[in-house]
C-alpha positions in Angstrom: 148.1 93.3 319.6 148.3 90.5 317.1 147.3 90.2 313.5 145.4 87.0 312.8 143.8 85.1 309.9 140.3 83.7 310.5 138.4 81.3 308.3 135.3 79.1 308.2 134.6 75.9 306.4 130.9 75.0 306.3 129.4 71.8 305.1 125.8 72.0 303.9 123.0 69.5 304.0 121.3 69.2 300.6 117.7 68.2 299.6 115.7 67.8 296.4 112.2 69.0 296.9 109.9 67.5 294.3 106.8 68.9 292.7 104.6 66.6 294.8 106.2 67.9 298.0 108.6 65.0 298.9 112.0 65.8 300.4 114.8 63.6 299.1 117.8 64.1 301.3 120.0 61.0 301.2 121.1 60.7 297.6 124.9 61.0 297.2 124.6 61.8 293.5 122.7 65.0 294.4 125.8 66.7 295.8 127.9 65.6 292.8 125.2 67.0 290.5 125.1 70.3 292.4 128.8 70.9 292.4 128.8 70.7 288.6 127.2 74.1 288.5 129.8 76.0 290.6 131.2 78.9 288.7 134.9 78.4 289.1 136.8 75.5 287.4 140.0 76.3 289.3 139.8 73.6 292.0 136.8 75.4 293.3 138.6 78.7 294.1 136.4 81.7 293.4 137.0 85.4 292.5 136.1 86.4 296.1 138.9 84.3 297.5 136.7 81.5 298.7 136.5 77.8 297.7 133.5 75.5 297.0 133.9 71.7 296.7 132.4 68.4 297.8 133.4 67.2 301.3 133.3 63.8 302.9 129.8 62.3 302.5 129.2 64.3 299.3 128.2 67.5 301.1 128.8 70.8 299.3 131.3 72.8 301.4 132.0 76.5 301.3 135.3 77.8 302.7 135.5 81.5 303.2 138.6 83.3 302.0 141.3 84.2 304.5 140.0 87.1 306.7 142.1 89.4 308.8 139.1 90.7 310.8 135.8 89.4 312.1 133.5 91.7 310.0 135.0 90.5 306.7 134.7 86.9 308.0 131.0 87.3 308.8 130.4 89.0 305.4 132.3 86.3 303.6 130.3 83.6 305.3 127.0 85.3 304.4 128.2 85.9 300.9 128.8 82.2 300.6 125.1 81.5 301.3 124.2 83.7 298.4 126.7 82.2 296.0 125.4 78.7 296.8 121.8 79.9 296.4 122.6 81.0 292.9 124.1 77.6 292.1 120.9 75.9 293.4 118.9 78.0 291.0 121.1 77.0 288.1 120.9 73.3 289.1 117.1 73.4 289.3 116.7 75.2 285.9 118.9 72.5 284.3 116.7 69.7 285.6 113.7 71.4 284.0 115.4 72.1 280.6 118.3 69.7 280.0 117.9 66.0 279.1 121.1 64.9 280.8 120.2 66.6 284.0 116.8 64.9 284.0 118.5 61.5 283.6 120.7 62.2 286.7 118.0 63.5 289.0 115.1 61.3 287.8 112.6 63.5 289.6 110.4 66.5 288.9 112.4 69.1 290.9 110.6 72.0 292.4 113.8 73.2 294.2 117.2 72.1 295.4 117.7 73.5 298.8 120.9 73.8 300.9 120.7 73.7 304.7 123.2 75.3 307.0 122.7 72.7 309.7 124.7 69.8 311.2 122.4 66.7 311.2 121.2 64.6 308.3 117.4 64.9 307.9 115.2 62.1 306.6 112.2 62.7 304.4 110.2 59.8 305.8 109.0 59.5 309.4 111.1 56.4 309.9 114.2 58.2 308.7 113.7 61.1 311.2 114.6 58.9 314.1 118.0 57.9 312.8 120.0 61.2 312.9 123.3 59.3 312.8 125.0 61.5 310.1 126.6 64.8 311.0 128.5 67.4 309.0 130.4 70.2 310.4 131.3 73.9 310.6 135.1 74.1 311.1 136.7 77.2 312.6 140.3 78.1 311.6 142.7 80.5 313.3 146.3 81.3 312.4 148.4 81.0 315.6 152.0 81.4 316.5 154.3 78.4 316.3 155.2 78.6 320.0 151.8 77.7 321.2 151.6 74.0 322.4 148.7 71.6 322.7 148.7 71.7 326.5 148.3 75.5 326.7 145.6 75.4 324.1 143.8 72.7 325.9 143.9 74.5 329.2 142.4 77.7 327.8 140.2 76.6 324.9 138.5 73.4 326.3 136.5 75.0 329.1 135.0 77.8 327.0 134.4 75.5 324.1 132.1 73.3 326.3 130.1 76.3 327.5 129.9 78.6 324.5 126.9 76.7 323.0 124.9 79.1 325.3 125.6 81.8 322.7 126.5 79.9 319.6 124.4 76.7 319.5 121.9 76.5 316.6 119.3 74.4 318.5 117.7 71.1 317.7 114.3 69.4 318.3 115.5 66.3 320.0 115.1 62.9 318.3 112.9 60.1 319.6 115.7 58.6 321.6 116.0 61.9 323.6 112.2 62.4 323.7 111.8 59.1 325.5 114.1 60.5 328.2 112.0 63.7 328.5 114.6 65.8 326.6 112.7 68.0 324.2 115.2 70.5 322.7 119.0 70.8 322.7 121.1 73.9 322.5 123.6 72.3 320.0 123.3 69.9 317.1 126.9 69.0 317.0 127.7 68.5 320.7 126.4 64.9 320.9 128.8 63.9 318.2 131.9 64.9 320.2 133.5 62.1 322.1 137.0 63.1 323.1 138.9 66.0 324.7 141.9 66.3 322.4 142.3 64.3 319.2 143.7 64.6 315.7 140.6 62.8 314.2 138.1 64.8 312.2 135.9 61.9 311.2 133.9 59.5 313.5 136.6 56.9 314.2 134.9 54.5 316.7 137.1 53.1 319.4 136.8 49.3 319.4 138.1 47.3 322.3 138.6 50.4 324.4 139.7 50.5 328.0 136.5 51.6 329.9 138.5 52.7 333.0 140.5 55.0 330.8 137.4 56.5 329.2 135.6 57.0 332.5 138.0 60.0 332.8 136.3 61.5 329.8 132.7 60.7 330.4 132.3 60.2 334.1 129.4 58.1 335.5 127.4 58.1 332.3 130.1 56.3 330.2 127.4 55.2 327.8 126.4 58.7 327.0 126.1 60.2 323.5 129.4 60.6 321.7 131.0 57.7 323.5 133.6 55.9 321.3 133.7 58.8 318.8 137.1 60.5 318.3 135.9 63.9 317.2 137.2 66.2 319.9 136.6 69.4 321.7 140.1 70.4 320.8 141.1 69.1 317.3 144.9 69.0 316.7 144.6 67.7 313.1 145.6 70.9 311.3 148.2 72.3 313.6 150.9 71.2 311.2 149.0 72.2 308.1 149.0 76.0 308.4 148.6 76.8 304.7 151.4 79.3 305.3 155.0 79.4 306.4 155.3 76.4 308.7 158.3 78.0 310.5 156.1 80.8 311.8 152.5 79.6 311.9 150.2 76.8 313.0 146.5 76.5 312.3 144.0 75.9 315.0 141.1 73.9 313.6 138.0 73.6 315.8 135.3 71.1 314.6 132.9 70.9 317.6 130.7 74.0 316.8 127.4 74.4 315.1 126.8 76.1 311.8 125.2 79.5 312.5 122.6 81.5 310.6 122.9 84.4 313.0 125.7 86.8 312.2 126.1 87.6 315.9 126.7 84.0 316.8 129.4 83.7 314.2 131.0 87.0 315.4 131.0 85.9 319.0 132.2 82.3 318.7 135.1 83.4 316.5 135.9 86.5 318.4 136.0 84.9 321.8 138.6 82.4 320.6 140.4 85.3 318.9 140.8 87.1 322.2 142.0 84.0 324.0 144.6 83.3 321.3 145.9 86.8 321.6 146.1 86.4 325.4 148.1 83.2 325.0 150.5 84.7 322.5 151.1 87.7 324.7 151.9 85.4 327.7 148.9 86.1 329.9 149.0 83.7 332.9 145.3 82.8 333.1 145.4 82.8 336.9 141.6 82.9 336.9 141.5 79.4 335.4 143.5 77.7 338.2 140.3 76.5 339.9 138.4 75.9 336.7 139.6 72.5 335.6 136.8 70.5 334.2 136.7 66.9 335.6 134.7 65.5 332.7 134.8 67.9 329.7 132.9 65.7 327.2 130.2 65.0 329.7 129.9 68.7 330.5 129.5 69.5 326.8 126.6 67.1 326.5 124.9 68.2 329.7 125.1 71.9 328.9 123.4 71.1 325.6 120.4 69.8 327.5 120.2 72.8 329.9 117.8 75.4 328.4 118.5 77.8 331.2 122.3 77.8 331.1 122.2 78.2 334.9 122.1 74.6 336.2 125.3 73.5 337.9 126.0 70.7 335.5 129.8 71.2 335.1 131.8 69.2 337.6 135.3 70.6 338.4 138.4 68.7 339.6 138.0 70.4 343.0 134.6 68.8 343.5 132.5 71.9 342.9 129.8 72.3 340.3 129.2 75.4 338.3 126.8 76.4 335.4 127.7 77.3 331.8 127.0 80.9 332.5 129.1 80.9 335.6 132.0 79.5 333.5 131.5 82.1 330.8 131.6 84.9 333.4 135.1 83.7 334.4 136.2 84.3 330.8 134.5 87.7 330.6 136.3 88.7 333.7 139.7 87.7 332.2 138.8 89.6 329.0 138.2 92.8 331.0 141.4 92.3 333.0 143.5 91.7 329.9 142.0 94.8 328.2 142.9 97.0 331.2 146.6 95.8 331.2 147.3 95.1 327.5 144.4 96.6 325.5 142.2 95.0 322.8 141.7 96.2 319.3 138.2 97.8 318.7 136.7 94.7 317.2 137.8 92.3 319.9 136.7 94.9 322.6 133.3 94.9 320.9 133.2 91.1 321.1 133.9 91.4 324.9 131.2 94.0 325.3 128.6 92.1 323.3 129.3 88.9 325.3 128.9 90.7 328.6 125.5 92.1 327.5 124.4 88.6 326.3 125.2 87.0 329.6 123.5 89.8 331.6 120.3 89.2 329.6 120.6 85.4 330.0 120.5 86.0 333.7 117.4 88.1 333.5 115.6 85.7 331.0 112.5 83.9 332.3 111.6 80.4 331.3 108.5 78.5 332.5 110.0 75.5 334.4 106.9 73.4 333.8 106.3 74.0 330.1 109.9 75.1 329.1 108.2 77.9 327.1 109.8 81.4 327.0 108.2 84.0 329.2 110.7 86.8 328.7 113.6 86.2 326.3 115.2 89.6 326.9 115.5 90.0 323.1 117.8 87.0 322.8 115.2 85.4 320.6 116.2 87.9 317.9 119.9 87.3 318.1 120.9 83.8 319.3 120.2 81.0 316.8 118.9 78.4 319.2 116.5 80.9 320.8 115.4 82.4 317.5 114.5 78.9 316.3 112.9 78.0 319.7 110.7 81.1 319.4 109.5 80.1 315.9 108.8 76.5 317.1 106.9 77.8 320.1 104.6 79.8 317.8 103.6 76.4 316.2 103.2 74.8 319.6 100.9 77.6 320.8 98.9 77.3 317.6 97.9 73.7 318.5 97.5 74.5 322.2 100.7 72.6 323.2 104.0 73.2 325.0 107.3 71.4 325.1 106.2 68.8 327.6 103.0 67.7 326.0 103.4 67.9 322.2 105.2 64.7 321.5 102.2 62.4 321.1 100.0 65.1 319.6 98.5 64.4 316.1 97.4 67.2 313.9 95.7 67.4 310.5 97.5 69.1 307.6 96.8 68.8 303.9 93.8 66.5 304.7 95.9 63.9 306.5 96.9 63.2 310.0 100.6 63.8 310.9 102.4 64.0 314.2 103.1 67.5 315.6 106.6 66.2 316.3 107.4 65.6 312.7 106.1 69.0 311.8 108.4 70.6 314.3 111.3 68.7 313.0 110.6 69.9 309.5 110.3 73.5 310.7 113.6 73.0 312.6 115.2 72.1 309.3 113.5 75.0 307.4 115.2 77.4 309.8 118.5 76.5 308.2 117.3 76.8 304.6 119.6 79.4 303.0 117.0 80.4 300.4 115.0 83.6 300.9 112.1 81.4 302.1 114.2 79.9 305.0 112.7 80.7 308.4 115.8 82.6 309.6 115.9 84.7 306.4 112.2 85.5 306.6 112.6 86.9 310.1 115.4 89.3 309.3 114.5 93.0 309.0 115.5 94.5 305.6 116.7 97.8 307.1 120.3 98.7 307.1 122.3 97.9 310.3 122.7 101.6 311.0 119.0 102.2 310.7 118.3 99.2 313.0 120.6 100.6 315.7 118.9 104.1 315.4 115.5 102.5 315.9 116.7 100.4 318.8 115.7 97.2 317.1 117.5 94.0 318.3 118.9 92.0 315.4 121.5 89.3 314.8 122.9 91.4 312.0 126.5 92.6 312.7 127.7 93.7 309.2 126.2 96.0 306.6 124.4 94.6 303.6 126.7 96.4 301.3 129.7 94.5 302.6 128.1 91.2 302.1 127.1 92.1 298.6 130.7 93.3 297.9 132.1 90.0 299.3 130.1 87.9 296.8 132.6 89.0 294.0 135.5 90.7 295.8 138.0 89.2 298.3 139.2 91.0 301.4 141.8 93.6 300.4 144.2 93.2 303.3 145.6 89.6 302.8 146.7 87.1 300.2 143.0 86.3 299.3 143.2 89.5 297.2 146.1 88.1 295.1 144.5 84.7 294.6 141.0 86.2 293.9 142.5 88.7 291.4 144.4 86.0 289.7 141.3 83.8 289.3 139.5 86.8 287.8 142.4 87.5 285.4 142.7 83.9 284.0 138.9 83.7 283.7 138.9 86.8 281.6 141.8 85.5 279.5 140.1 82.1 279.0 143.0 80.2 280.5 140.8 77.4 281.9 142.5 74.4 283.4 146.0 75.9 282.8 146.7 76.5 286.5 146.7 74.6 289.8 145.5 76.8 292.6 145.9 76.1 296.3 145.6 78.2 299.4 149.3 79.0 299.6 150.5 78.5 296.0 149.7 78.7 292.4 151.3 76.4 289.8 151.3 76.1 286.1 152.7 73.7 283.5 151.3 74.1 279.9 152.1 74.7 276.3 151.0 77.9 274.6 151.8 78.8 271.0 154.5 76.1 270.9 156.2 77.2 274.1 156.3 75.4 277.5 155.4 77.5 280.5 156.3 76.1 283.9 156.3 78.0 287.2 155.1 78.3 290.8 154.2 81.2 293.1 154.3 80.7 296.8 151.9 82.7 299.0 153.4 81.7 302.4 152.8 85.0 304.0 149.0 85.1 304.7 149.0 88.9 305.0 150.7 89.6 301.7 148.5 91.6 299.3 
């Protein structure tokens, strides 16, 4: 069984919420202001092995440290939310007390909030319809040098289209979708994916494209969402940037997935890919996939996102058959069981397989009203899977106003002594689900009991790691890989006051400075990701 490094890069939406209740979301200087308050001056690298910086579009981005197991990864991801939350508090306090900060913000700030979602939100009704800006959650996996793009494509693309069933974060559809009768989508990110395999990570639009060629990707609805965008289901951009010994490693970098609040969703989406990569590296033949070649993968990705049941046969295969997302996922679960019998899985990956099996069984028993699209029996999935947790919260609002998914769109309600559309209120609640502050809807729904206590009481929860591990990961890196060396080094030079004397990267540390009349020049390579 293989050792592997996992990592997540999460871009956050950012909003200034003013004292008079306005949400200001589209100011690029807000991200630049926020990042000023990060704690580490060392190129954003922190004592827990993570990194914080500004990404394309001035979105704050948190990269977990390298993690050699899924529990550490989930804990690092959640620890990142708490680190960023503390930075928000510092930034707001500065606006209230520092003259220079007030000049930059130019508003009376009640709070600065970060949102772990994937679509830009507009503070005005007219802005809400645009939704043209997306930011991502990028999944990273160390893989052996011998794996080629074609083998990765064969194995990864089918499950990547279907896994939004258990890893989508949900989205109240914009007005363009509402006009087509589409109320709610499983995935925020799916509609921004427009290719099967590409090295592009940003939305490079294809001008003057050959429509016959792209019919292969999209099928009959060539003008569907995502058309002309080069973000892909399988991104090859970082295969040659392993941040490690390039003679031994590549880095698989997936950019199609949603950011997750649910620990279980993160655990499953990373763990299922981890199992498949181990199977590839061990030479598994994937005989079960011979009849499961998707004819139009991009189209399947978009259609699955619209299917709230997961059981509609919307995936067209090369052999002319149609299957559902859940049917496709059962094929993978069957492969996982077969591989475990002949080769074995480590306890954590075996747990991923078992949890996914349980999730799919409950999806098949779940009951959805076909007329109203309201949940009748969620089988506990509304406590574990992001898009269903959110849907449950939104349905509470719909029921409050005597509505359901198919009659709320034109509804006007009164709030704060003014008339507003119920649609706009749902959209705001949708965003609040992703608020990483203690007042975010997801965080408000989580039981405060320890994971062991929750299991003893039989309470379903999206929690997969203990609170103590998350707290530990706020300041301490994983102890079984090079993140320990880099994190300890950052801690040391912070204590010694050697600010700006070193250049730190994922796989090396460099220095070039004078101290007491002497020149110090050197470099340390960290090419073995498992060294510690």
